[in-house]
Structure formats: C-alpha cells, structure tokens
N, C-alpha and C positions, 0 to 999 in steps of 0.2 A: 655307889657309883651311879653317875648320870650319863645318859646316852642320848644322842641326837640321831633320829632317822631322817637322813638328808634327802629321802625320796620315798613318799608313800601316797598312793592313790586312794586315800580315805573315802573319797566320794564314789568309788566304784560299787556297782550294784550288788557285788558279793558281800558287802557290809551292811546292806539295807536292814537285815534282820537284827543285827546286834552292834550297830556302830558305837553307841555309847559304851557298851561293855568292852569293845575293842580298845577304845581310848583308855578305859580304866585299867585293863590288863597291861597295856603299855606302861602306864604310870607305875603300876605296882612292880613291874620289871625294871624300872629305873629310867624308861625312856621318857624324858621329861619335855622333849620338844620333837616335832615332826614338821617337814616341809611338804606341802601338798601342791604339786604342780598341775596346772590345767592342761587339757589336751586339745580343747576346741573352744570356740567362742561360747557355745552352748553351755559350757560348765564353768565359765568364769565366776558367775555369781555363787554357784555352789561351793566352790573351793573357798571362796572368800567368806561366805557365811559359816562354813564348817571351821575355818581357822579362828574366827571371832567367837563362835560358840565354845570352842574347846581350848582356846588359848594357844593356838598353833600359828604357823606361818604358811604362806602360800605364794605361788608364782603364777604368772599369766603368760600363756603362749599357745602356739598351734603345733601339735605333735606331727612329725613327718608322716605317720600313717594315717593322719586325718587330713592332710593337705588336699589330696585329690578330690575329697568331698567338700572342701572349703569353698565358700562363696568368694568371688573376686574382691568383695568388699570387706573380707574378714580382717585383712591387715589394717584397714582404716578402723575397724571396730576394736581391734587390739590396741591401736594407738590411742583411741579415745578412752578405753578402760585404764590403760596406764596413766593417761593424763588425769583421770577422774580420781585414781586411787594412789597416786605417787605419794601423797601425804599420809598414807595408812602405814604405820610401822610394821604391820604384819606382811606387807607386800615386800618380798626380799629378793625377787629375780624375775627375769623373763624366762619362761620354761613351761613345759617341756618342749624344746625345739631341737632340731638337728636333721640328720639324714639317716636313711635306712636303706642299705643295699642288699638286705637279706630277703625281704618279702618280694616275691615276683610281681611284675605287673604295674609298679608304681611309675608315675610320670616323673623321672628324675630330673628333667629340666625344670618342671614346676616346683619340685622339692627344693632344688637349689635356690630358685628365686625366692620362695618363702623363707628359707634359712637366711639368705642374705639380707632380706628386708627386716627380719626380726633381729638380727644382729645390729643392724643400724638403729632400730628402735631401743635396744638395750643401751647403746652408747648414747643416744639422745637423752634417755631418762636416767643415765648414770647408774644403771642396774647390772649386776652380774647375770650370767646365763647358766641354765641347767640344760645340758645337751645330751641328746640321744645319739649313741655311737654304735651302730650294729653293722659291722663289715664296711664301715664308711670313714675310717679314721683319716685316710689321706685326703678325701674330698673335704672333710670337715676342716682339717688343718689348713687347706688352701684358703678357705674363707676366713678362718680365724687370724691368719697372718695379715689379712687386709683390713680387719676391723679390730681396734684395740679394745677388747673386752676380756673379762676373766669369768671364772665361775667353776662348775663342777662338770667333769665328763662322767656321766651317769653309767653305771653298769659296765665299767671299763674292761674290755677284753681284747685289746689290740696287742701289738708287739712291744717288746722293751724299748725299741727305737721310737716308736709312735708315742709311747708313754713319756719318754724323755722330752720330745718336742711339746706335748701338752703341758708338761711341767714348766718347761722354759717359757712358755706363753702365759704362765701364771695360773694354770688350772689345777685343781685338786681332782683326784680320781676315786670314783665310787666303787666300793666293794660290798658284796652282800651275799645272798644265798648261794650263788654259783661257786663262791670260794669254799664252800663246806663240802664239796664233792671230791673225793680222792682222785678221780679221773680228770679233774679240771686242772691239769698239770700247768698250763701256761698262766692261768689266773692265779693259782696258788703260788707259783714262782714269783710272779710280779707282786703280790701281796707280801711275800717274804722279803724281797729284795730291793723294792723301790725306797727312795728316801722316805723316812717317816713323816716328814712335814707335807707330803702330798696325799695322804690317805684319808678318806672319810668313809663313814659307814652308811648303809642303806638297806631297806628291805625290798623296795619296789612293790610293796603289798598292793593287791593280793597275788602278784606274780612272783616269779623267781623264787619258789620255795627252797629253803635249805634241804639237805638230804634227808633229814628226819621227817619231813613233811611230804617228800616226793612220792607220788603215786604213778603207777604205770598206767597206760592207756586202758588196759583191761580192768584195773581197780577202779579207775575214773568211771568207766562204763558201768561198773557194779554199783556206783553210788558213793565211792570213797572221795573225799575232798583233798585237794593239796593246797588249799587256800593259805597263803602266807599273811602274817599280820605284824604290826610293829613290835609286839612284845617279844618276837623272836630275835630281835637285834641284839639283846644281851648275850644270848647263846652263840649267835654269829660272831659277836666280838670275842668270845672265848676261843673260837677258831683262829681268828687273827692273832690274838695273843700267843697262842701255841705256835703258829707259823713263824713268828717273829721272835720268840723266846722272851717276851716282855710280860712283866706282871699286868694283871688285868686293870688295876687302877691306873697304871701309866697309859694303857691303851685308851681308857675312858678320857683321860685329861687331853691326851694327845688328839684323838679324833674330834672331840668337842672344839679344841682350839683351832684345828684345821678347818672345821665347818664354819666357824665364826669368821675365819680369815677369808674363806671363799664367798660367804654371804654376810657382809659386815653388819647388815641391819639386824641379823638374827641375835647378835650378842646383846642387843639392848632389850630384847623382848622379855627378859625376866622382870623388867620393871613395869610391864604393861599387863594388867589383868585381862582375863577373857571378857568378851562383851563388845 
C-alpha cells in the first residue's frame, strides 16, 4: 500500500540530525510522497531544495504564526517566488497559509490581510491552497467564499457544519495524529462520518504526534521526545480504517485519490525523478 503525507515540515530543525533516515523510514513504511509547506520567505528555498533532493513536493506561503514577524515586502517576495517556480512540477500549492485564533497576541487584522492577499496569489497562479485552521474556521470561510480557490484544510478540527461548508467549497480535510486519541471525540466523529471523498491524511511532522508518541510535559522535561515523522502515517491510517470500518487498502487508494484531487500537480510527480 502507498500513502501520501499531505503535510510534513521536513525542513524543521528537529530533523537536522537524521533527515535522510526519516525519508528512508517513510518510504519503507509505504509513504511514497510528502508535501512540504513553507512557513516564511526564509525557508522557501529550503523546502524547494528538499523536495528536489528527495523526490517530494512543496508549497510556498507565509504561515499565520509568522505573519507578525514578516516584512511588508514578503508578499511581493512570495509572488516573485511563485512566478519564478510556477513551471516547477514539484510546486503543488500555496501554503501553509491561513488564520490562527488560538495563539494569543497575534495581530488579527494583519493576519487577515496576509491571508486574503495570499488567496489572491493562489488564484493568480492557478494553484490550490493548504490552509491552517485553528479556532478560525468561520473567519477562513468568510475569505474563501470571496476567492474561488480549492485545496486542503490542514489538521481540521472544526464542527460538522463548518466541515460541510469547506467541502462545498471544494476543500479536502486533513486528519492525522490527533485522530488517534480516544478523547478526541469530535475529530474522531468527523473522521468516521464525513464523506469519504473529502478525507486526506497528514502527519504535520514533527508536530501533532499520534497517541503512541505523545509525551507529557514531565516526560519531555526528562528528555523524552514526542517527535512525529512521516513513517507514522501508515499506522495513523490504520486508525482511520478502523473508525470507518474500511479495509486498509481501500483507505490507501481513497486518500491518495483525494490528495491528488486536492493538489492536481501531485498526481504527475510519479513521472518526475528526484533532482
């Protein structure tokens, strides 16, 4: 079976010591493709280089948690990077972009401005978007109704009603490590009951570890690690298969087809070697 990790920050410093081994473990687990979203102008070239080195895909965008530190010219730099690399088949989306209403102290007006402008860039270049949705689904949907783009709502944890609107607007919904916790009742209910055609899998590595990697604050203080990595996607997929009562091979085909539908350029990458 083959899997696509639709959201992985392979460039994160947590992988500096063993990045090549992380990719090798993922492939050994059947994770044949990963999408590496940028989070700021400063890592655009890093994710692009990693995608080419390892035969993966990437997205370019400015993360909502990075907006307050972004230079006012960064939107112009993003547009220039998209224009420069739009012919690169490994560039599959604008992302990670979005809104975050969970972290206190963010300039929400600035965040909405950056999100709206990046949606316009996605439409200009004909690319889907990978959106960060943390306690911000209604605000995101307000913008998405104004700009005709599609893509993936990463790490979805909204309501069933919000999920329905995202799906109506042409979005797929990302599920990963949070779904593996028994106490995550709402996320598990959504994974179980949403239309099968809207589900994609992700790890958000090195973040959002599944329950078998989770460590308490005390354990982390003692040196234990809860680092997530793409190889965990196969086991995360087993949880989704169990919730939906589906054979694992059907979940593999379904989620790959859904990810290709959300990120159409991804489907052609099997024909493009690394380099």
